C-alpha positions as CSV (number, residue, x, y, z in Angstrom):
1,M,-0.3,-0.1,-0.2
2,P,1.0,3.4,-0.2
3,D,4.1,4.9,1.4
4,L,3.2,6.5,4.9
5,T,5.0,9.7,6.1
6,P,7.9,8.0,8.1
7,S,7.7,8.3,11.8
8,S,8.0,5.9,14.5
9,A,4.5,4.6,14.0
10,V,4.2,4.9,10.5
11,P,6.0,2.3,8.1
12,R,8.4,3.8,5.5
13,A,7.7,0.9,3.4
14,I,5.1,0.8,0.7
15,P,2.6,-1.5,2.4
16,V,0.6,-3.0,-0.3
17,D,-1.2,0.0,-2.2
18,G,1.5,1.9,-4.5
19,P,3.8,4.9,-4.3
20,P,4.3,7.4,-1.3
21,T,1.8,9.8,-0.8
22,N,1.6,12.8,0.1
23,R,-0.5,14.7,3.6
24,P,-3.8,15.0,1.9
25,G,-6.1,17.3,4.2
26,R,-10.0,15.8,4.1
27,T,-11.8,18.0,2.0
28,A,-15.2,16.0,2.2
29,P,-18.4,17.2,0.8
30,V,-20.1,19.3,3.2
31,T,-23.1,17.3,2.8
32,S,-21.3,14.5,3.8
33,R,-19.6,16.1,6.7
34,R,-23.1,17.1,8.0
35,T,-24.4,13.7,7.6
36,A,-20.9,11.9,9.1
37,L,-21.3,14.2,12.3
38,A,-25.2,13.4,12.6
39,G,-23.9,10.0,12.7
40,L,-21.0,10.7,15.5
41,A,-24.1,12.6,17.9
42,T,-25.9,9.1,17.4
43,L,-22.8,7.5,19.0
44,A,-22.3,10.2,21.7
45,A,-25.8,10.4,22.6
46,A,-25.6,6.3,22.7
47,G,-22.6,6.4,25.0
48,G,-21.0,3.9,22.6
49,T,-21.1,2.3,19.3
50,G,-23.8,-0.2,19.6
51,A,-21.3,-3.0,18.3
52,A,-23.3,-5.4,20.7
53,A,-26.5,-4.6,19.2
54,A,-25.6,-4.4,15.5
55,N,-24.2,-8.0,15.3
56,P,-25.5,-10.4,18.3
57,R,-23.5,-12.7,17.8
58,G,-20.8,-10.5,19.5
59,T,-20.7,-8.6,22.8
60,A,-19.9,-4.7,23.2
61,A,-16.2,-4.3,24.1
62,P,-14.9,-2.4,27.0
63,A,-15.7,1.3,27.3
64,V,-12.2,2.0,27.1
65,V,-11.6,0.3,23.9
66,R,-14.6,1.8,22.5
67,R,-13.3,5.5,23.4
68,A,-10.1,4.9,21.8
69,A,-12.2,3.8,18.5
70,Q,-14.2,7.1,18.7
71,R,-11.1,9.2,19.0
72,L,-9.9,8.0,15.8
73,V,-12.9,9.2,14.1
74,H,-13.5,12.9,16.2
75,D,-9.7,14.0,16.7
76,D,-8.0,12.1,13.6
77,G,-10.8,12.2,11.0
78,F,-11.3,8.3,9.9
79,P,-14.9,8.1,8.4
80,G,-15.6,4.7,10.5
81,V,-13.8,2.0,12.8
82,L,-14.6,-1.6,12.9
83,G,-12.7,-4.0,15.1
84,A,-12.8,-7.1,17.0
85,L,-11.4,-8.3,20.4
86,T,-11.3,-12.5,20.8
87,S,-10.7,-14.0,24.2
88,P,-9.5,-17.5,25.3
89,G,-12.5,-19.7,24.6
90,R,-13.4,-17.7,21.6
91,R,-15.8,-14.7,23.4
92,V,-15.7,-12.2,20.7
93,Q,-16.4,-8.5,21.3
94,R,-17.0,-6.2,18.7
95,F,-16.4,-2.6,18.4
96,T,-17.1,0.6,15.7
97,A,-17.0,4.0,15.6
98,G,-18.1,7.0,12.7
99,V,-20.2,6.0,10.1
100,G,-20.0,3.5,7.1
101,D,-21.0,5.8,4.6
102,L,-20.4,9.5,4.4
103,S,-23.1,10.3,1.8
104,T,-25.8,8.6,4.2
105,G,-24.5,8.5,7.4
106,A,-25.2,4.5,7.6
107,P,-23.8,3.0,10.5
108,V,-20.2,0.8,10.4
109,P,-21.3,-3.1,9.8
110,A,-19.9,-4.5,12.7
111,G,-18.9,-7.3,11.0
112,G,-18.5,-5.7,8.4
113,R,-16.2,-7.1,5.3
114,V,-13.1,-4.4,4.3
115,R,-10.0,-5.2,2.2
116,V,-7.3,-6.0,4.2
117,G,-4.3,-5.1,2.4
118,S,-0.9,-6.4,3.1
119,T,-2.3,-9.1,6.1
120,T,-2.8,-11.0,2.7
121,K,1.1,-11.4,3.1
122,T,1.1,-13.8,6.1
123,F,-1.6,-16.3,4.1
124,T,1.2,-16.1,1.4
125,A,3.7,-16.8,3.5
126,L,1.9,-19.6,5.5
127,T,1.0,-21.1,2.1
128,V,4.9,-21.1,0.9
129,L,5.7,-22.4,4.3
130,Q,3.1,-25.3,4.1
131,L,5.0,-26.4,0.6
132,V,8.5,-26.5,2.6
133,D,6.7,-28.6,5.2
134,E,5.8,-30.9,2.3
135,E,9.2,-30.8,1.4
136,R,8.5,-29.6,-2.1
137,V,10.4,-26.0,-1.4
138,Q,13.4,-25.0,-0.1
139,L,13.6,-21.8,2.2
140,D,17.2,-21.3,1.2
141,A,17.4,-22.4,-1.9
142,P,17.4,-20.0,-4.8
143,V,14.2,-18.2,-6.6
144,E,15.8,-19.5,-9.9
145,T,15.2,-23.1,-8.6
146,Y,11.1,-22.8,-8.9
147,L,11.0,-19.4,-11.4
148,P,14.0,-20.3,-13.7
149,G,15.1,-17.1,-15.6
150,L,12.2,-15.2,-14.2
151,V,13.8,-12.9,-12.1
152,R,16.5,-10.9,-13.9
153,G,17.4,-7.3,-13.4
154,Q,20.2,-4.4,-13.2
155,G,21.9,-5.9,-10.5
156,I,19.0,-8.8,-9.7
157,D,19.2,-12.3,-10.2
158,G,16.9,-15.1,-9.2
159,R,19.9,-17.0,-8.5
160,A,21.2,-14.8,-5.7
161,V,18.0,-14.5,-4.0
162,S,16.3,-16.9,-1.5
163,V,12.6,-18.0,-0.9
164,R,13.3,-17.0,2.9
165,Q,14.4,-13.4,1.4
166,L,11.5,-13.0,-0.3
167,L,9.5,-13.5,2.6
168,Q,11.5,-11.6,5.4
169,H,11.8,-8.8,2.9
170,T,15.6,-9.1,2.5
171,S,15.9,-9.9,-1.0
172,G,16.8,-6.4,-2.3
173,L,14.2,-6.0,-4.9
174,P,13.1,-3.4,-6.4
175,E,8.9,-2.1,-5.5
176,Y,6.6,-3.0,-8.4
177,T,3.8,-0.8,-6.7
178,T,5.6,2.8,-7.4
179,A,5.3,2.5,-11.0
180,F,1.5,1.1,-11.2
181,A,0.6,3.8,-9.5
182,A,2.7,6.7,-10.6
183,G,-0.1,8.8,-11.3
184,G,-2.4,8.2,-8.3
185,F,-4.8,5.2,-7.4
186,F,-8.1,7.1,-8.9
187,A,-6.4,6.6,-12.4
188,V,-6.0,2.8,-12.3
189,R,-8.6,2.1,-10.0
190,D,-10.6,-0.1,-12.9
191,L,-7.5,-1.3,-14.4
192,Y,-6.9,-5.3,-14.5
193,S,-3.0,-6.1,-14.0
194,E,-1.5,-9.6,-14.6
195,P,1.0,-10.6,-11.9
196,R,3.8,-11.0,-14.7
197,D,3.2,-7.5,-15.9
198,L,3.3,-6.3,-12.3
199,L,6.8,-7.8,-12.3
200,D,8.2,-6.4,-15.5
201,L,7.4,-3.0,-13.6
202,A,9.5,-4.3,-10.7
203,L,12.5,-5.2,-12.9
204,R,12.9,-2.5,-15.1
205,Q,14.3,-0.5,-12.2
206,P,17.5,-1.4,-11.1
207,A,18.0,-3.5,-7.7
208,A,17.3,-2.0,-4.6
209,D,20.0,-3.4,-2.5
210,A,22.1,-6.9,-2.7
211,P,20.2,-10.0,-1.4
212,G,20.6,-10.3,2.3
213,A,22.3,-6.5,2.7
214,R,19.4,-5.1,4.7
215,W,15.4,-5.7,5.7
216,Q,13.1,-3.3,3.3
217,Y,9.7,-4.0,2.8
218,C,8.9,-4.6,-0.5
219,N,5.4,-5.8,-2.2
220,T,7.6,-7.7,-4.9
221,N,9.0,-10.3,-2.3
222,Y,5.0,-11.1,-2.3
223,L,4.5,-10.9,-5.7
224,L,7.0,-13.4,-6.5
225,A,5.9,-15.7,-3.6
226,G,2.4,-16.1,-5.0
227,L,4.0,-17.0,-8.7
228,L,6.1,-19.3,-6.9
229,I,3.0,-21.3,-5.3
230,Q,1.4,-21.1,-8.5
231,K,4.6,-23.2,-10.4
232,V,5.1,-25.5,-7.7
233,T,1.2,-26.6,-7.1
234,G,0.0,-26.1,-10.5
235,R,-3.0,-23.9,-9.3
236,P,-3.9,-20.6,-9.2
237,Y,-2.5,-18.9,-6.1
238,P,-6.1,-17.8,-5.0
239,E,-7.5,-21.1,-5.1
240,E,-4.7,-22.7,-3.4
241,V,-4.4,-20.3,-0.8
242,T,-8.2,-20.5,-0.3
243,R,-8.6,-24.5,-0.1
244,R,-5.3,-24.9,2.5
245,V,-6.3,-21.6,4.8
246,I,-9.2,-20.0,4.3
247,D,-11.8,-23.1,3.4
248,R,-9.6,-25.1,6.2
249,L,-10.8,-22.8,9.2
250,G,-13.9,-22.1,7.9
251,L,-13.6,-18.2,7.1
252,R,-16.5,-17.3,5.5
253,D,-16.2,-13.5,5.4
254,T,-12.6,-14.0,3.8
255,S,-12.0,-14.2,0.1
256,F,-10.2,-13.3,-2.8
257,P,-12.1,-11.0,-5.5
258,A,-12.9,-12.8,-8.7
259,P,-11.3,-11.4,-11.9
260,G,-12.9,-8.0,-12.8
261,E,-14.6,-7.8,-9.4
262,R,-14.5,-4.7,-8.2
263,G,-16.7,-3.9,-5.6
264,I,-17.0,-5.9,-1.7
265,A,-19.2,-8.5,-1.7
266,G,-21.4,-8.7,1.4
267,E,-22.0,-6.3,4.4
268,H,-19.3,-3.6,4.3
269,P,-18.7,0.3,4.9
270,R,-17.5,2.5,2.1
271,G,-13.7,3.1,1.8
272,Y,-12.3,6.8,1.3
273,H,-8.8,8.0,-0.5
274,A,-7.4,11.2,-1.4
275,D,-4.5,11.2,-4.1
276,A,-3.0,14.6,-3.2
277,P,-2.4,17.1,-0.4
278,G,-5.4,18.6,0.4
279,A,-7.6,17.0,-2.1
280,P,-11.1,16.6,-1.7
281,Q,-11.6,12.6,0.5
282,R,-13.3,10.6,-2.2
283,D,-14.8,7.0,-2.3
284,L,-12.4,4.2,-3.6
285,T,-14.7,1.1,-2.3
286,D,-14.9,0.0,-5.4
287,L,-11.5,-0.8,-7.7
288,D,-9.9,-3.6,-9.5
289,P,-7.7,-4.9,-6.7
290,S,-5.8,-7.3,-8.7
291,W,-2.6,-5.4,-8.7
292,A,-2.4,-6.3,-5.0
293,W,-2.8,-10.1,-5.7
294,A,-0.4,-11.9,-3.5
295,A,1.0,-9.0,-1.7
296,G,-2.6,-7.5,-0.8
297,G,-5.6,-8.3,-2.4
298,L,-7.6,-10.3,0.1
299,V,-11.1,-9.2,1.4
300,S,-11.8,-10.4,5.3
301,T,-13.6,-9.0,8.6
302,P,-11.6,-8.2,11.9
303,G,-13.7,-11.4,13.3
304,D,-12.5,-13.6,10.5
305,L,-8.8,-12.5,10.8
306,N,-9.3,-13.1,14.6
307,R,-9.4,-16.4,13.7
308,F,-7.0,-16.9,11.5
309,F,-3.8,-15.5,13.4
310,L,-5.3,-17.8,16.9
311,A,-5.1,-20.8,14.5
312,L,-1.8,-19.9,13.0
313,L,0.1,-19.0,16.4
314,G,-2.0,-22.2,18.0
315,G,0.0,-24.7,15.6
316,R,-3.3,-25.6,13.4
317,L,-1.6,-24.7,10.2
318,L,2.2,-25.4,10.4
319,S,4.4,-28.0,11.8
320,P,6.2,-26.6,15.0
321,E,9.5,-26.4,12.9
322,Q,8.2,-23.9,9.8
323,L,6.1,-21.9,12.9
324,R,9.4,-21.3,14.6
325,Q,10.9,-20.1,11.3
326,M,8.1,-18.0,10.4
327,R,8.4,-16.3,14.1
328,T,12.2,-16.1,13.8
329,T,12.6,-12.2,13.2
330,V,14.9,-9.5,11.9
331,E,14.9,-5.9,12.8
332,A,12.4,-3.8,10.9
333,P,13.4,-0.2,10.6
334,G,11.0,2.7,9.3
335,T,7.9,0.9,10.7
336,W,7.1,1.3,14.4
337,E,8.6,1.4,17.9
338,G,9.6,-2.4,18.7
339,A,8.6,-4.1,15.5
340,R,10.3,-7.0,14.4
341,Y,9.7,-9.0,10.5
342,G,10.0,-13.1,10.5
343,L,8.4,-14.9,7.4
344,G,5.3,-12.8,6.5
345,L,4.8,-12.0,10.3
346,F,5.2,-8.8,12.7
347,S,6.0,-9.1,16.3
348,T,5.0,-5.9,18.0
349,P,5.5,-5.3,22.1
350,L,2.5,-4.2,24.2
351,S,2.5,-1.4,26.9
352,D,1.5,-4.7,29.3
353,G,4.9,-6.4,28.2
354,R,3.1,-8.9,25.8
355,L,3.9,-9.5,22.0
356,Y,1.8,-9.8,19.5
357,W,1.9,-11.7,16.7
358,G,0.4,-10.3,13.1
359,H,0.5,-8.2,10.1
360,G,-1.3,-5.1,9.0
361,G,-2.5,-3.8,5.6
362,D,-2.8,-0.4,3.5
363,I,-4.8,-0.5,0.7
364,P,-6.7,2.8,-1.0
365,G,-10.1,3.4,1.4
366,F,-8.8,1.1,4.4
367,E,-6.0,0.2,6.7
368,T,-5.9,-3.1,9.2
369,R,-3.7,-3.6,12.2
370,G,-3.7,-6.3,14.5
371,G,-2.9,-9.9,15.3
372,A,-2.7,-12.3,18.1
373,T,-0.7,-13.1,21.4
374,D,0.4,-16.6,22.4
375,D,-1.5,-16.7,25.7
376,G,-4.9,-16.5,23.6
377,Y,-6.2,-13.3,22.7
378,A,-6.7,-11.6,19.3
379,V,-7.3,-8.0,18.1
380,S,-8.0,-6.8,14.6
381,V,-9.0,-3.3,13.7
382,A,-9.9,-1.8,10.2
383,V,-10.2,2.4,9.6
384,T,-12.0,3.1,6.2
385,A,-9.0,5.4,5.0
386,L,-5.6,5.3,5.1
387,P,-3.4,7.8,7.8
388,A,-2.5,9.3,4.5
389,A,-5.9,10.6,3.8
390,V,-6.8,12.6,7.0
391,P,-5.4,15.8,8.3
392,E,-2.6,14.6,10.4
393,P,-1.3,11.1,9.0
394,E,1.3,10.2,11.4
395,K,-0.8,11.1,14.7
396,A,-3.2,9.2,12.8
397,A,-1.4,5.6,12.2
398,A,-0.1,6.2,15.8
399,G,-3.5,6.4,17.0
400,V,-4.9,3.2,15.2
401,L,-1.9,1.4,16.7
402,T,-3.0,2.6,20.2
403,L,-6.3,1.8,19.9
404,V,-5.0,-2.1,18.8
405,D,-3.0,-1.8,22.2
406,T,-5.7,-0.8,24.1
407,A,-7.7,-3.5,23.1
408,F,-5.4,-5.9,24.1
409,T,-4.6,-4.7,27.5
410,A,-8.1,-3.9,28.3
411,S,-8.5,-8.0,28.2
412,P,-9.0,-9.6,31.7
413,H,-5.4,-10.7,31.1
414,A,-4.2,-7.0,31.7
């Protein structure tokens, strides 16, 4: 997604959308602002988000969590927020804030589906590691072994880049999304893209660094991981991940959009975006996500993401050895304080001393953050705009991480 303004809370790397974006101010139409404020007034009068009433399968989150969610709307300017806190025993507490549609003031659906961007990378890395478990892929083998002759360019050679380096973001490969959306995402919202064409965009650029030299977030790594999955299994990447992970866990609200599918199926909030400083914030819910593919194409819900991360950390999807490999981390400079990166998995320290393991995702219209702890708690949060689309991006990005921390530490464990 787009490069967010560097700070202790905001990744320097492109999380899965495209090129670096500047700091657009939020200038939604007056009618949309009035409708949104009316929705906020309703929330304030109700003393919360009403998530339990909106979704009878869950209960209301603690008041401190609901207040933190509301601050993201009132103070930071996100149109809407939705999230889920899952406790041991699979008790689910849902929370929302703001509105799900700026033009109508409709509430945020507590169980709504959103584009989860780079959280897709954990699903991709997991699938590669399952192939390692099956002895069909070797982590330290060169990419050339599985994609012969494909990875070549100025300072780029697939014979020198390992599968592990792809999953770990230490390959030194250049970023494809920078070239893809150089003119802004509204200009390419309807463009269908094939993975090989996207790879060509990357390989026309020189290498960013030598393989293994340093950690640098790069969506091209996961584009190649998706192509590797297809080559080794003989099946389309989305079908293989769906079969191995999504269907296996019964994640009913998680899916890859079909080719040409621009909308989000099922109940969902609208997502908003701005391409330039001071530009109006516009609805970008409907877009062709083919460019994000194995790096960020999934649609899911906070509840499904919690189930996924709990199953992953609980050892239901990988052997102990491959889960250990996934959780073997390196420093992730330029992201957020204390963050480290394994194979498709971030570790982030909580204010109560615990760690959570997960992955965030940024794609025009939505940002997601969250993961799970080793003691059985999971939190996922989504906001309906990127931090770069609200007035103070760095503050807003930090606020999303604060909400995740608040939800984890508000649990009975804390």
